[in-house]
Structure formats: structure tokens, C-alpha cells
N, CA, C, O and the ligand as a Tripos MOL2 file, in Angstrom:
@<TRIPOS>MOLECULE
protein
  277   275    70     0     0
PROTEIN
NO_CHARGES

@<TRIPOS>ATOM
      1 N         130.0580  -36.6060    2.4320 N.3       1 MET1
      2 CA        130.1040  -37.5520    3.5610 C.3       1 MET1
      3 C         128.7900  -38.3340    3.6130 C.2       1 MET1
      4 O         127.7020  -37.7600    3.6620 O.2       1 MET1
      5 N         128.9200  -39.6060    3.6020 N.am      2 THR2
      6 CA        127.7270  -40.4450    3.6850 C.3       2 THR2
      7 C         127.6230  -41.0430    5.0860 C.2       2 THR2
      8 O         128.5210  -41.7540    5.5360 O.2       2 THR2
      9 N         126.5400  -40.7520    5.7550 N.am      3 PRO3
     10 CA        126.3870  -41.3390    7.1000 C.3       3 PRO3
     11 C         126.2410  -42.8460    7.0150 C.2       3 PRO3
     12 O         125.6790  -43.3560    6.0460 O.2       3 PRO3
     13 N         126.7270  -43.5560    7.9930 N.am      4 PRO4
     14 CA        126.6950  -45.0170    7.9530 C.3       4 PRO4
     15 C         125.3120  -45.6040    8.2090 C.2       4 PRO4
     16 O         125.0810  -46.7870    7.9580 O.2       4 PRO4
     17 N         124.3980  -44.7860    8.7050 N.am      5 SER5
     18 CA        123.0740  -45.3220    9.0110 C.3       5 SER5
     19 C         122.3100  -45.6030    7.7290 C.2       5 SER5
     20 O         122.4830  -44.9090    6.7280 O.2       5 SER5
     21 N         121.4720  -46.6160    7.7640 N.am      6 PRO6
     22 CA        120.6970  -46.9600    6.5630 C.3       6 PRO6
     23 C         119.6910  -45.8710    6.2360 C.2       6 PRO6
     24 O         119.2490  -45.1220    7.1070 O.2       6 PRO6
     25 N         119.3500  -45.8040    4.9900 N.am      7 ASN7
     26 CA        118.3780  -44.8180    4.5310 C.3       7 ASN7
     27 C         116.9950  -45.1410    5.1110 C.2       7 ASN7
     28 O         116.4510  -46.2150    4.8550 O.2       7 ASN7
     29 N         116.4320  -44.2170    5.8860 N.am      8 PRO8
     30 CA        115.1430  -44.5120    6.5330 C.3       8 PRO8
     31 C         113.9860  -44.5900    5.5580 C.2       8 PRO8
     32 O         112.9210  -45.1090    5.8910 O.2       8 PRO8
     33 N         114.1920  -44.0720    4.3470 N.am      9 THR9
     34 CA        113.1080  -44.1490    3.3680 C.3       9 THR9
     35 C         113.0510  -45.5110    2.6980 C.2       9 THR9
     36 O         112.0720  -45.8430    2.0290 O.2       9 THR9
     37 N         114.0910  -46.2880    2.8780 N.am     10 ASN10
     38 CA        114.0910  -47.6290    2.2950 C.3      10 ASN10
     39 C         113.1460  -48.5430    3.0550 C.2      10 ASN10
     40 O         113.0320  -48.4730    4.2790 O.2      10 ASN10
     41 N         112.4880  -49.3790    2.3220 N.am     11 VAL11
     42 CA        111.6600  -50.3900    2.9640 C.3      11 VAL11
     43 C         112.5880  -51.4270    3.5900 C.2      11 VAL11
     44 O         113.7490  -51.5360    3.1970 O.2      11 VAL11
     45 N         112.0860  -52.1850    4.5580 N.am     12 PRO12
     46 CA        112.9190  -53.2580    5.1130 C.3      12 PRO12
     47 C         113.3890  -54.1920    4.0120 C.2      12 PRO12
     48 O         112.7090  -54.3990    3.0070 O.2      12 PRO12
     49 N         114.5680  -54.7460    4.2300 N.am     13 ARG13
     50 CA        115.1750  -55.5600    3.1790 C.3      13 ARG13
     51 C         114.2580  -56.6790    2.7340 C.2      13 ARG13
     52 O         113.8440  -57.5150    3.5370 O.2      13 ARG13
     53 N         113.9460  -56.6890    1.4540 N.am     14 PRO14
     54 CA        113.1130  -57.7720    0.9400 C.3      14 PRO14
     55 C         113.8990  -59.0730    0.9140 C.2      14 PRO14
     56 O         115.1110  -59.0920    0.7030 O.2      14 PRO14
     57 N         113.1890  -60.1260    1.1290 N.am     15 PHE15
     58 CA        113.8620  -61.4160    1.0740 C.3      15 PHE15
     59 C         113.0540  -62.3740    0.2180 C.2      15 PHE15
     60 O         111.8860  -62.1570   -0.1060 O.2      15 PHE15
     61 N         113.7360  -63.4230   -0.1170 N.am     16 LEU16
     62 CA        113.1600  -64.4270   -0.9850 C.3      16 LEU16
     63 C         113.2200  -65.7620   -0.2450 C.2      16 LEU16
     64 O         114.2700  -66.1630    0.2580 O.2      16 LEU16
     65 N         112.0890  -66.4330   -0.1910 N.am     17 GLY17
     66 CA        112.1000  -67.7570    0.4180 C.3      17 GLY17
     67 C         112.6170  -68.7750   -0.5780 C.2      17 GLY17
     68 O         112.1360  -68.8430   -1.7090 O.2      17 GLY17
     69 N         113.5730  -69.5500   -0.1720 N.am     18 VAL18
     70 CA        114.1410  -70.5300   -1.0900 C.3      18 VAL18
     71 C         114.2440  -71.8910   -0.4190 C.2      18 VAL18
     72 O         114.3290  -72.0210    0.8020 O.2      18 VAL18
     73 N         114.2320  -72.8710   -1.2620 N.am     19 ASN19
     74 CA        114.4450  -74.2260   -0.7920 C.3      19 ASN19
     75 C         115.8250  -74.6750   -1.2600 C.2      19 ASN19
     76 O         116.1020  -74.7130   -2.4590 O.2      19 ASN19
     77 N         116.6770  -75.0090   -0.3160 N.am     20 PHE20
     78 CA        118.0170  -75.4740   -0.6610 C.3      20 PHE20
     79 C         117.9160  -76.9660   -0.9840 C.2      20 PHE20
     80 O         117.7220  -77.8150   -0.1150 O.2      20 PHE20
     81 N         118.0560  -77.2310   -2.2700 N.am     21 ALA21
     82 CA        117.7320  -78.5620   -2.7600 C.3      21 ALA21
     83 C         118.6200  -79.6530   -2.1740 C.2      21 ALA21
     84 O         118.1350  -80.7080   -1.7640 O.2      21 ALA21
     85 N         119.9000  -79.3960   -2.1380 N.am     22 ALA22
     86 CA        120.8150  -80.4560   -1.7200 C.3      22 ALA22
     87 C         120.6320  -80.8180   -0.2530 C.2      22 ALA22
     88 O         120.7800  -81.9810    0.1240 O.2      22 ALA22
     89 N         120.3130  -79.8380    0.5690 N.am     23 CYS23
     90 CA        120.1380  -80.0950    2.0000 C.3      23 CYS23
     91 C         118.6730  -80.2480    2.3790 C.2      23 CYS23
     92 O         118.3440  -80.6510    3.4940 O.2      23 CYS23
     93 N         117.8140  -79.9240    1.4470 N.am     24 ARG24
     94 CA        116.3690  -80.0070    1.6680 C.3      24 ARG24
     95 C         115.9530  -79.2270    2.9090 C.2      24 ARG24
     96 O         115.2500  -79.7280    3.7870 O.2      24 ARG24
     97 N         116.4130  -77.9940    2.9450 N.am     25 VAL25
     98 CA        115.9940  -77.1030    4.0150 C.3      25 VAL25
     99 C         115.5040  -75.7940    3.4090 C.2      25 VAL25
    100 O         115.8540  -75.4350    2.2850 O.2      25 VAL25
    101 N         114.6960  -75.1050    4.1760 N.am     26 TYR26
    102 CA        114.1570  -73.8360    3.7340 C.3      26 TYR26
    103 C         114.9730  -72.7020    4.3330 C.2      26 TYR26
    104 O         115.4230  -72.7780    5.4760 O.2      26 TYR26
    105 N         115.1550  -71.6570    3.5500 N.am     27 GLY27
    106 CA        115.8940  -70.5140    4.0680 C.3      27 GLY27
    107 C         115.5050  -69.2480    3.3470 C.2      27 GLY27
    108 O         114.5850  -69.2330    2.5290 O.2      27 GLY27
    109 N         116.2160  -68.1890    3.6610 N.am     28 ARG28
    110 CA        115.9170  -66.9070    3.0440 C.3      28 ARG28
    111 C         117.1450  -66.3230    2.3980 C.2      28 ARG28
    112 O         118.2650  -66.4610    2.8900 O.2      28 ARG28
    113 N         116.9020  -65.6570    1.2660 N.am     29 LEU29
    114 CA        117.9580  -64.8810    0.6290 C.3      29 LEU29
    115 C         117.5430  -63.4200    0.6970 C.2      29 LEU29
    116 O         116.3840  -63.0760    0.4640 O.2      29 LEU29
    117 N         118.4960  -62.5770    1.0170 N.am     30 TYR30
    118 CA        118.1970  -61.1480    1.1020 C.3      30 TYR30
    119 C         118.7820  -60.4160   -0.0970 C.2      30 TYR30
    120 O         119.8370  -60.7720   -0.6220 O.2      30 TYR30
    121 N         118.0730  -59.4010   -0.5000 N.am     31 LYS31
    122 CA        118.4980  -58.5970   -1.6330 C.3      31 LYS31
    123 C         119.8350  -57.9330   -1.3230 C.2      31 LYS31
    124 O         120.0480  -57.4170   -0.2260 O.2      31 LYS31
    125 N         120.7110  -57.9540   -2.2850 N.am     32 ASN32
    126 CA        121.9950  -57.2870   -2.0720 C.3      32 ASN32
    127 C         121.8520  -55.7740   -2.2240 C.2      32 ASN32
    128 O         120.8110  -55.2620   -2.6340 O.2      32 ASN32
    129 N         122.9220  -55.0880   -1.8820 N.am     33 ARG33
    130 CA        122.8530  -53.6260   -1.8900 C.3      33 ARG33
    131 C         122.5820  -53.0510   -3.2680 C.2      33 ARG33
    132 O         121.9200  -52.0220   -3.4050 O.2      33 ARG33
    133 N         123.0960  -53.7190   -4.2820 N.am     34 GLU34
    134 CA        122.9250  -53.2170   -5.6420 C.3      34 GLU34
    135 C         121.5400  -53.5280   -6.1900 C.2      34 GLU34
    136 O         121.1150  -52.9710   -7.2020 O.2      34 GLU34
    137 N         120.8540  -54.4180   -5.5110 N.am     35 GLY35
    138 CA        119.5310  -54.7990   -5.9920 C.3      35 GLY35
    139 C         119.5800  -55.6910   -7.2080 C.2      35 GLY35
    140 O         118.6060  -55.7900   -7.9540 O.2      35 GLY35
    141 N         120.7150  -56.3440   -7.4120 N.am     36 THR36
    142 CA        120.8790  -57.1620   -8.6110 C.3      36 THR36
    143 C         120.6320  -58.6410   -8.3620 C.2      36 THR36
    144 O         120.4600  -59.4180   -9.3020 O.2      36 THR36
    145 N         120.6140  -59.0220   -7.1050 N.am     37 ALA37
    146 CA        120.4520  -60.4330   -6.8000 C.3      37 ALA37
    147 C         120.0230  -60.6170   -5.3500 C.2      37 ALA37
    148 O         120.2130  -59.7430   -4.5040 O.2      37 ALA37
    149 N         119.4440  -61.7750   -5.0940 N.am     38 TYR38
    150 CA        119.2000  -62.1890   -3.7210 C.3      38 TYR38
    151 C         120.3250  -63.1240   -3.3300 C.2      38 TYR38
    152 O         120.6620  -64.0580   -4.0570 O.2      38 TYR38
    153 N         120.8940  -62.8590   -2.1820 N.am     39 VAL39
    154 CA        122.0270  -63.6710   -1.7560 C.3      39 VAL39
    155 C         121.7850  -64.1760   -0.3320 C.2      39 VAL39
    156 O         121.1130  -63.5300    0.4710 O.2      39 VAL39
    157 N         122.3450  -65.3340   -0.0490 N.am     40 GLY40
    158 CA        122.1980  -65.8840    1.2810 C.3      40 GLY40
    159 C         122.9440  -67.1940    1.3960 C.2      40 GLY40
    160 O         123.5720  -67.6650    0.4480 O.2      40 GLY40
    161 N         122.8590  -67.7640    2.5690 N.am     41 ARG41
    162 CA        123.5720  -69.0080    2.8270 C.3      41 ARG41
    163 C         122.5990  -70.1160    3.1890 C.2      41 ARG41
    164 O         121.5640  -69.8960    3.8170 O.2      41 ARG41
    165 N         122.9630  -71.2800    2.7780 N.am     42 CYS42
    166 CA        122.2140  -72.4420    3.2080 C.3      42 CYS42
    167 C         122.3960  -72.5930    4.7160 C.2      42 CYS42
    168 O         123.5270  -72.5970    5.2030 O.2      42 CYS42
    169 N         121.2970  -72.7160    5.4590 N.am     43 PRO43
    170 CA        121.4100  -72.8140    6.9140 C.3      43 PRO43
    171 C         122.0830  -74.1050    7.3780 C.2      43 PRO43
    172 O         122.5320  -74.2040    8.5200 O.2      43 PRO43
    173 N         122.1470  -75.0650    6.5070 N.am     44 ARG44
    174 CA        122.7310  -76.3400    6.9210 C.3      44 ARG44
    175 C         124.1940  -76.4750    6.5220 C.2      44 ARG44
    176 O         125.0360  -76.8150    7.3530 O.2      44 ARG44
    177 N         124.5000  -76.2130    5.2580 N.am     45 CYS45
    178 CA        125.8780  -76.4100    4.8160 C.3      45 CYS45
    179 C         126.6430  -75.0930    4.7000 C.2      45 CYS45
    180 O         127.8630  -75.0870    4.5350 O.2      45 CYS45
    181 N         125.9140  -73.9770    4.7890 N.am     46 GLY46
    182 CA        126.5900  -72.6800    4.8010 C.3      46 GLY46
    183 C         127.0520  -72.1720    3.4580 C.2      46 GLY46
    184 O         127.7370  -71.1530    3.3690 O.2      46 GLY46
    185 N         126.6770  -72.8790    2.4190 N.am     47 LYS47
    186 CA        127.1060  -72.4500    1.0920 C.3      47 LYS47
    187 C         126.3680  -71.1810    0.6680 C.2      47 LYS47
    188 O         125.1590  -71.0450    0.8580 O.2      47 LYS47
    189 N         127.1340  -70.2590    0.0890 N.am     48 LEU48
    190 CA        126.5750  -69.0060   -0.3850 C.3      48 LEU48
    191 C         125.9140  -69.2240   -1.7410 C.2      48 LEU48
    192 O         126.5190  -69.7770   -2.6590 O.2      48 LEU48
    193 N         124.6830  -68.7860   -1.8500 N.am     49 VAL49
    194 CA        123.9750  -68.9150   -3.1240 C.3      49 VAL49
    195 C         123.4090  -67.5620   -3.5330 C.2      49 VAL49
    196 O         123.2070  -66.6770   -2.7020 O.2      49 VAL49
    197 N         123.1620  -67.4240   -4.8150 N.am     50 GLN50
    198 CA        122.6210  -66.1810   -5.3540 C.3      50 GLN50
    199 C         121.5120  -66.4800   -6.3360 C.2      50 GLN50
    200 O         121.5760  -67.4470   -7.0960 O.2      50 GLN50
    201 N         120.4960  -65.6410   -6.3110 N.am     51 VAL51
    202 CA        119.4650  -65.6830   -7.3370 C.3      51 VAL51
    203 C         119.4470  -64.3180   -7.9980 C.2      51 VAL51
    204 O         119.0070  -63.3400   -7.3930 O.2      51 VAL51
    205 N         119.9170  -64.2430   -9.2230 N.am     52 PRO52
    206 CA        119.9580  -62.9560   -9.9120 C.3      52 PRO52
    207 C         118.5530  -62.4020  -10.1230 C.2      52 PRO52
    208 O         117.6090  -63.1450  -10.3920 O.2      52 PRO52
    209 N         118.4350  -61.0990   -9.9970 N.am     53 ILE53
    210 CA        117.1600  -60.4460  -10.2520 C.3      53 ILE53
    211 C         117.1580  -59.9840  -11.6970 C.2      53 ILE53
    212 O         117.9770  -59.1620  -12.1060 O.2      53 ILE53
    213 N         116.2300  -60.5240  -12.4540 N.am     54 GLY54
    214 CA        116.1970  -60.2270  -13.8770 C.3      54 GLY54
    215 C         115.6020  -58.8690  -14.1700 C.2      54 GLY54
    216 O         115.2390  -58.1200  -13.2640 O.2      54 GLY54
    217 N         115.5100  -58.5660  -15.4460 N.am     55 ALA55
    218 CA        114.9960  -57.2770  -15.8940 C.3      55 ALA55
    219 C         113.5510  -57.0830  -15.4590 C.2      55 ALA55
    220 O         113.0980  -55.9560  -15.2590 O.2      55 ALA55
    221 N         112.8440  -58.1730  -15.3180 N.am     56 HIS56
    222 CA        111.4420  -58.0880  -14.9330 C.3      56 HIS56
    223 C         111.2650  -58.2580  -13.4260 C.2      56 HIS56
    224 O         110.1440  -58.3380  -12.9240 O.2      56 HIS56
    225 N         112.3820  -58.3100  -12.7190 N.am     57 GLY57
    226 CA        112.2830  -58.5330  -11.2800 C.3      57 GLY57
    227 C         111.9790  -59.9810  -10.9920 C.2      57 GLY57
    228 O         111.9420  -60.8200  -11.8920 O.2      57 GLY57
    229 N         111.7640  -60.2580   -9.7370 N.am     58 THR58
    230 CA        111.4910  -61.6250   -9.3610 C.3      58 THR58
    231 C         109.9920  -61.7990   -9.1720 C.2      58 THR58
    232 O         109.4340  -61.5130   -8.1130 O.2      58 THR58
    233 N         109.3660  -62.2730  -10.2290 N.am     59 ALA59
    234 CA        107.9310  -62.5070  -10.1380 C.3      59 ALA59
    235 C         107.6630  -63.7460   -9.2960 C.2      59 ALA59
    236 O         106.6370  -63.8750   -8.6300 O.2      59 ALA59
    237 N         108.6150  -64.6330   -9.3570 N.am     60 GLN60
    238 CA        108.4710  -65.8630   -8.6040 C.3      60 GLN60
    239 C         108.6410  -65.5840   -7.1190 C.2      60 GLN60
    240 O         109.4570  -64.7470   -6.7330 O.2      60 GLN60
    241 N         107.9070  -66.2540   -6.3150 N.am     61 ARG61
    242 CA        108.0110  -66.0320   -4.8830 C.3      61 ARG61
    243 C         108.7900  -67.1230   -4.1830 C.2      61 ARG61
    244 O         109.2300  -66.9690   -3.0440 O.2      61 ARG61
    245 N         108.9470  -68.1970   -4.8710 N.am     62 PHE62
    246 CA        109.6240  -69.3010   -4.2150 C.3      62 PHE62
    247 C         110.6180  -69.9150   -5.1690 C.2      62 PHE62
    248 O         110.2960  -70.2220   -6.3170 O.2      62 PHE62
    249 N         111.8160  -70.0900   -4.6860 N.am     63 PHE63
    250 CA        112.8770  -70.5950   -5.5430 C.3      63 PHE63
    251 C         113.4800  -71.8550   -4.9500 C.2      63 PHE63
    252 O         113.5040  -72.0600   -3.7360 O.2      63 PHE63
    253 N         113.9600  -72.6760   -5.8450 N.am     64 ILE64
    254 CA        114.7560  -73.8120   -5.4140 C.3      64 ILE64
    255 C         116.1770  -73.5530   -5.8570 C.2      64 ILE64
    256 O         116.4340  -73.3410   -7.0420 O.2      64 ILE64
    257 N         117.0980  -73.5680   -4.9170 N.am     65 VAL65
    258 CA        118.4930  -73.3350   -5.2550 C.3      65 VAL65
    259 C         119.2900  -74.5890   -4.9120 C.2      65 VAL65
    260 O         118.9310  -75.3650   -4.0260 O.2      65 VAL65
    261 N         120.3630  -74.7490   -5.6340 N.am     66 ASP66
    262 CA        121.1930  -75.9110   -5.4150 C.3      66 ASP66
    263 C         122.4250  -75.5030   -4.6240 C.2      66 ASP66
    264 O         123.2740  -74.7620   -5.1190 O.2      66 ASP66
    265 N         122.5160  -75.9900   -3.3940 N.am     67 CYS67
    266 CA        123.6470  -75.6200   -2.5510 C.3      67 CYS67
    267 C         124.6720  -76.7440   -2.5310 C.2      67 CYS67
    268 O         125.6840  -76.6590   -1.8350 O.2      67 CYS67
    269 N         124.4110  -77.7880   -3.2910 N.am     68 GLY68
    270 CA        125.3410  -78.9040   -3.3070 C.3      68 GLY68
    271 C         126.6270  -78.5750   -4.0350 C.2      68 GLY68
    272 O         126.6940  -77.6220   -4.8110 O.2      68 GLY68
    273 N         127.6340  -79.3640   -3.7760 N.am     69 SER69
    274 CA        128.9290  -79.0950   -4.4180 C.3      69 SER69
    275 C         128.9730  -79.7170   -5.8140 C.2      69 SER69
    276 O         129.9810  -79.5980   -6.5110 O.2      69 SER69
    277 ZN        123.0510  -76.8030    1.8520 Zn       70 ZN70
@<TRIPOS>BOND
     1     1     2 1
     2     2     3 1
     3     3     4 2
     4     3     5 am
     5     5     6 1
     6     6     7 1
     7     7     8 2
     8     7     9 am
     9     9    10 1
    10    10    11 1
    11    11    12 2
    12    11    13 am
    13    13    14 1
    14    14    15 1
    15    15    16 2
    16    15    17 am
    17    17    18 1
    18    18    19 1
    19    19    20 2
    20    19    21 am
    21    21    22 1
    22    22    23 1
    23    23    24 2
    24    23    25 am
    25    25    26 1
    26    26    27 1
    27    27    28 2
    28    27    29 am
    29    29    30 1
    30    30    31 1
    31    31    32 2
    32    31    33 am
    33    33    34 1
    34    34    35 1
    35    35    36 2
    36    35    37 am
    37    37    38 1
    38    38    39 1
    39    39    40 2
    40    39    41 am
    41    41    42 1
    42    42    43 1
    43    43    44 2
    44    43    45 am
    45    45    46 1
    46    46    47 1
    47    47    48 2
    48    47    49 am
    49    49    50 1
    50    50    51 1
    51    51    52 2
    52    51    53 am
    53    53    54 1
    54    54    55 1
    55    55    56 2
    56    55    57 am
    57    57    58 1
    58    58    59 1
    59    59    60 2
    60    59    61 am
    61    61    62 1
    62    62    63 1
    63    63    64 2
    64    63    65 am
    65    65    66 1
    66    66    67 1
    67    67    68 2
    68    67    69 am
    69    69    70 1
    70    70    71 1
    71    71    72 2
    72    71    73 am
    73    73    74 1
    74    74    75 1
    75    75    76 2
    76    75    77 am
    77    77    78 1
    78    78    79 1
    79    79    80 2
    80    79    81 am
    81    81    82 1
    82    82    83 1
    83    83    84 2
    84    83    85 am
    85    85    86 1
    86    86    87 1
    87    87    88 2
    88    87    89 am
    89    89    90 1
    90    90    91 1
    91    91    92 2
    92    91    93 am
    93    93    94 1
    94    94    95 1
    95    95    96 2
    96    95    97 am
    97    97    98 1
    98    98    99 1
    99    99   100 2
   100    99   101 am
   101   101   102 1
   102   102   103 1
   103   103   104 2
   104   103   105 am
   105   105   106 1
   106   106   107 1
   107   107   108 2
   108   107   109 am
   109   109   110 1
   110   110   111 1
   111   111   112 2
   112   111   113 am
   113   113   114 1
   114   114   115 1
   115   115   116 2
   116   115   117 am
   117   117   118 1
   118   118   119 1
   119   119   120 2
   120   119   121 am
   121   121   122 1
   122   122   123 1
   123   123   124 2
   124   123   125 am
   125   125   126 1
   126   126   127 1
   127   127   128 2
   128   127   129 am
   129   129   130 1
   130   130   131 1
   131   131   132 2
   132   131   133 am
   133   133   134 1
   134   134   135 1
   135   135   136 2
   136   135   137 am
   137   137   138 1
   138   138   139 1
   139   139   140 2
   140   139   141 am
   141   141   142 1
   142   142   143 1
   143   143   144 2
   144   143   145 am
   145   145   146 1
   146   146   147 1
   147   147   148 2
   148   147   149 am
   149   149   150 1
   150   150   151 1
   151   151   152 2
   152   151   153 am
   153   153   154 1
   154   154   155 1
   155   155   156 2
   156   155   157 am
   157   157   158 1
   158   158   159 1
   159   159   160 2
   160   159   161 am
   161   161   162 1
   162   162   163 1
   163   163   164 2
   164   163   165 am
   165   165   166 1
   166   166   167 1
   167   167   168 2
   168   167   169 am
   169   169   170 1
   170   170   171 1
   171   171   172 2
   172   171   173 am
   173   173   174 1
   174   174   175 1
   175   175   176 2
   176   175   177 am
   177   177   178 1
   178   178   179 1
   179   179   180 2
   180   179   181 am
   181   181   182 1
   182   182   183 1
   183   183   184 2
   184   183   185 am
   185   185   186 1
   186   186   187 1
   187   187   188 2
   188   187   189 am
   189   189   190 1
   190   190   191 1
   191   191   192 2
   192   191   193 am
   193   193   194 1
   194   194   195 1
   195   195   196 2
   196   195   197 am
   197   197   198 1
   198   198   199 1
   199   199   200 2
   200   199   201 am
   201   201   202 1
   202   202   203 1
   203   203   204 2
   204   203   205 am
   205   205   206 1
   206   206   207 1
   207   207   208 2
   208   207   209 am
   209   209   210 1
   210   210   211 1
   211   211   212 2
   212   211   213 am
   213   213   214 1
   214   214   215 1
   215   215   216 2
   216   215   217 am
   217   217   218 1
   218   218   219 1
   219   219   220 2
   220   219   221 am
   221   221   222 1
   222   222   223 1
   223   223   224 2
   224   223   225 am
   225   225   226 1
   226   226   227 1
   227   227   228 2
   228   227   229 am
   229   229   230 1
   230   230   231 1
   231   231   232 2
   232   231   233 am
   233   233   234 1
   234   234   235 1
   235   235   236 2
   236   235   237 am
   237   237   238 1
   238   238   239 1
   239   239   240 2
   240   239   241 am
   241   241   242 1
   242   242   243 1
   243   243   244 2
   244   243   245 am
   245   245   246 1
   246   246   247 1
   247   247   248 2
   248   247   249 am
   249   249   250 1
   250   250   251 1
   251   251   252 2
   252   251   253 am
   253   253   254 1
   254   254   255 1
   255   255   256 2
   256   255   257 am
   257   257   258 1
   258   258   259 1
   259   259   260 2
   260   259   261 am
   261   261   262 1
   262   262   263 1
   263   263   264 2
   264   263   265 am
   265   265   266 1
   266   266   267 1
   267   267   268 2
   268   267   269 am
   269   269   270 1
   270   270   271 1
   271   271   272 2
   272   271   273 am
   273   273   274 1
   274   274   275 1
   275   275   276 2
@<TRIPOS>SUBSTRUCTURE
     1 MET1         2 RESIDUE 1 A MET
     2 THR2         6 RESIDUE 1 A THR
     3 PRO3        10 RESIDUE 1 A PRO
     4 PRO4        14 RESIDUE 1 A PRO
     5 SER5        18 RESIDUE 1 A SER
     6 PRO6        22 RESIDUE 1 A PRO
     7 ASN7        26 RESIDUE 1 A ASN
     8 PRO8        30 RESIDUE 1 A PRO
     9 THR9        34 RESIDUE 1 A THR
    10 ASN10       38 RESIDUE 1 A ASN
    11 VAL11       42 RESIDUE 1 A VAL
    12 PRO12       46 RESIDUE 1 A PRO
    13 ARG13       50 RESIDUE 1 A ARG
    14 PRO14       54 RESIDUE 1 A PRO
    15 PHE15       58 RESIDUE 1 A PHE
    16 LEU16       62 RESIDUE 1 A LEU
    17 GLY17       66 RESIDUE 1 A GLY
    18 VAL18       70 RESIDUE 1 A VAL
    19 ASN19       74 RESIDUE 1 A ASN
    20 PHE20       78 RESIDUE 1 A PHE
    21 ALA21       82 RESIDUE 1 A ALA
    22 ALA22       86 RESIDUE 1 A ALA
    23 CYS23       90 RESIDUE 1 A CYS
    24 ARG24       94 RESIDUE 1 A ARG
    25 VAL25       98 RESIDUE 1 A VAL
    26 TYR26      102 RESIDUE 1 A TYR
    27 GLY27      106 RESIDUE 1 A GLY
    28 ARG28      110 RESIDUE 1 A ARG
    29 LEU29      114 RESIDUE 1 A LEU
    30 TYR30      118 RESIDUE 1 A TYR
    31 LYS31      122 RESIDUE 1 A LYS
    32 ASN32      126 RESIDUE 1 A ASN
    33 ARG33      130 RESIDUE 1 A ARG
    34 GLU34      134 RESIDUE 1 A GLU
    35 GLY35      138 RESIDUE 1 A GLY
    36 THR36      142 RESIDUE 1 A THR
    37 ALA37      146 RESIDUE 1 A ALA
    38 TYR38      150 RESIDUE 1 A TYR
    39 VAL39      154 RESIDUE 1 A VAL
    40 GLY40      158 RESIDUE 1 A GLY
    41 ARG41      162 RESIDUE 1 A ARG
    42 CYS42      166 RESIDUE 1 A CYS
    43 PRO43      170 RESIDUE 1 A PRO
    44 ARG44      174 RESIDUE 1 A ARG
    45 CYS45      178 RESIDUE 1 A CYS
    46 GLY46      182 RESIDUE 1 A GLY
    47 LYS47      186 RESIDUE 1 A LYS
    48 LEU48      190 RESIDUE 1 A LEU
    49 VAL49      194 RESIDUE 1 A VAL
    50 GLN50      198 RESIDUE 1 A GLN
    51 VAL51      202 RESIDUE 1 A VAL
    52 PRO52      206 RESIDUE 1 A PRO
    53 ILE53      210 RESIDUE 1 A ILE
    54 GLY54      214 RESIDUE 1 A GLY
    55 ALA55      218 RESIDUE 1 A ALA
    56 HIS56      222 RESIDUE 1 A HIS
    57 GLY57      226 RESIDUE 1 A GLY
    58 THR58      230 RESIDUE 1 A THR
    59 ALA59      234 RESIDUE 1 A ALA
    60 GLN60      238 RESIDUE 1 A GLN
    61 ARG61      242 RESIDUE 1 A ARG
    62 PHE62      246 RESIDUE 1 A PHE
    63 PHE63      250 RESIDUE 1 A PHE
    64 ILE64      254 RESIDUE 1 A ILE
    65 VAL65      258 RESIDUE 1 A VAL
    66 ASP66      262 RESIDUE 1 A ASP
    67 CYS67      266 RESIDUE 1 A CYS
    68 GLY68      270 RESIDUE 1 A GLY
    69 SER69      274 RESIDUE 1 A SER
    70 ZN70       277 GROUP 0 **** ****
């Protein structure tokens, strides 16, 4: 049985600051549960974007993502 509460030993969810290129707004992507990518939505158009976390992790601190269609 796995309790629904989050693991208290986990650090707070890391996030990545990104610039949504098409809308030219700043937002945050949060690490997914698997730790394989940062995912989030553009605050303006609501499009879901992902930044995959590579083998070396995300050394970059700031990303530009394209939320345009
Ligand atoms: Zn957008």
C-alpha cells in the first residue's frame, strides 16, 4: 500500500524557468514524476510544453520553448 502523501524526503519540486517564444512570456516548467522532463503550460496560450532531461541533466538554467502552433 502506497500512501498518497508525497515523500517527505523529496526536495520541493524543481522547476525550470522558460521563455515561451511564441507568446513572449516567462513561465515555469516543473519536473515530472519520472524525472525525465520538465513539463508545463504557457501562461498565455495554455499550450503544454516539455523539456526533456538529458543524460547529463539540465545544466542550462534558462530555456526558450516554442509554444506556437
Ligand atoms: Zn504561448
